[in-house]
N, C-alpha and C positions, 0 to 999 in steps of 0.2 A: 627772428632771433633764435639762436641755437645755443644750447649748452654743449660743452665738449669735455671729455676727460682731460684734466689739466696736463697729464703726462704726454698726451698727444701733441700739445703745444710747446713741448720742450721744458716744461716745469718738472724739476727733479722731485717728484712726490710719490713714485712707485714704492712698493714695499722694500725694495733694495736701496732706495734713495736715488735711483736713476730716473731718466725720462724715457719715453718711447715715442720720440718725435716722429710725426707722420708728415711727409712732404706734401701730400694732397691737402691735409688739414691746414698746414702752414700757408699754403697758397690761398685757400679759402679765407683765412684770417686776414690776408692782405686786401680782400674785397668786401668783407662784411664783418660786423662785430660778432665775435664769439665769446661766450662767457665760460671761462675755465672753472671747473669744479673738481675737487677730490673728495668724494663722499667719506672716504676713510679718515682723512684729516678732519673733515667737518664733524665726524663722529667722535673725535678726541684721540685718535690713534697717532703715535709719533711717526716720523720718517727719519731713518728707516724703521721697519717694524718686522715682526715675525710674519712668515707666510701664513695666509688664512685660506680656508676652503669651506664651502658649504657641504655639510654632511647630510646625506639622505634626501636630497631634493635640490631645488633651485631657489632663486630669490623670491618667487611667489610663495613657495612653501615656507620660507622663513617668515614672510609677512603674515602668513596664515598660522604661524606658530607650530608648524609641522616639522621644521628642520632647524638646525643650529649652525652657527659659524664657529669653527674651531681653529685655533692657531696650531702651528707645527709642534708646539709644546703640550698640546692637549687642553688648552684653556679656552673656555667658552667666551667668545667675544661678540655674541649676537646683539647685545644691547647697544654696543658702540656702532655696529654696522647699521642697525635700524635707525638709530639717532642720526647718523650721517645721511642716510637715505631721506629722512624727513627734512633735514636742513637743505639738501639738494633740491627737494621739491619746493621748499620755501623760496629758494633763489629762482627756480624756474617760474614760479608764480609772480614773483616780484618783477621779473624782466619780461614776462609774457612769452616765454620760450615755447616754440612749437615742435622742436625736435631736439634730440640728444645724440651726439656722436660718441660712442663708448668704446673703451679699450677691451678688445676680445680677451676672454679668459678670466677677467677680473671678477671676484666675488661681489663686487659692488657695481661696476660699470659694464660688465659683460653683456653683450647684446647678441643672443643666439647661441653663444658657447661660453661655458664656464668649466673650470677644473672639476673633476669627478668626486673630490672629497677624500681621495686616497693618498694625496701628496706624492703621486707617482708620475705626474706630468701628463696624465690622460685627460682629454677634454670630453665633455658630453653636451648634449643640447640643453639649453636653458638660459635664463637671463640672471644677471646679478641682482642684488637687492635694490639698489638705487634705480637701476634700469627698470625693474619690475614695477616699482612704485610710480615712476614717471609714466610708464605706459598705462598703468591703471588710471592715471589722471589725464589721459588724452594726449600725451606727448609721444610723438613718433620716435622710435628707436632706429638708429643707424649704426651698424657695426663698422669699426674702422676697416675691416676686411672687405665690406661691401660698399664702402664709401667711394664714390667716384666724383671727380672734379666736375663741376658744372661746365658744359660745353661753351657757354658764353654768359656774359653778364645779363643778357636778356632772359635766359632761362636758368635762374639760380636753383640750387638744390633745395 
């Protein structure tokens, strides 16, 4: 069982109110059950919403209370992002998820890359908050950028 950023499955939940449908993820959904999650919505944020970035670190730093999540208006939204990460972990545990396919760049779902906190569109290495919490709890992270379709049903991802 895998969790997946809901926007990758065509659900219009991104900060702009759009989706980021990924054709490879959609093909996988035809063969196995994927659980869509949007940690930002689970944390109580609306869609659409202001743009958010992690300032001074990554998701692990936020979980360790060393960094904050700030929106484009300068408002600290860390509490909502941490709450959403916790709810995402609850869903992962409920369904016995072993992996998470996350949206690159997201302050919640980013796996390996997130925006650098300057709101300039620059990426840096790091994981989003939900991704970091899932990984801390033994769930494998798969970035949408590094996701590859299984070659056959015999050898699923």
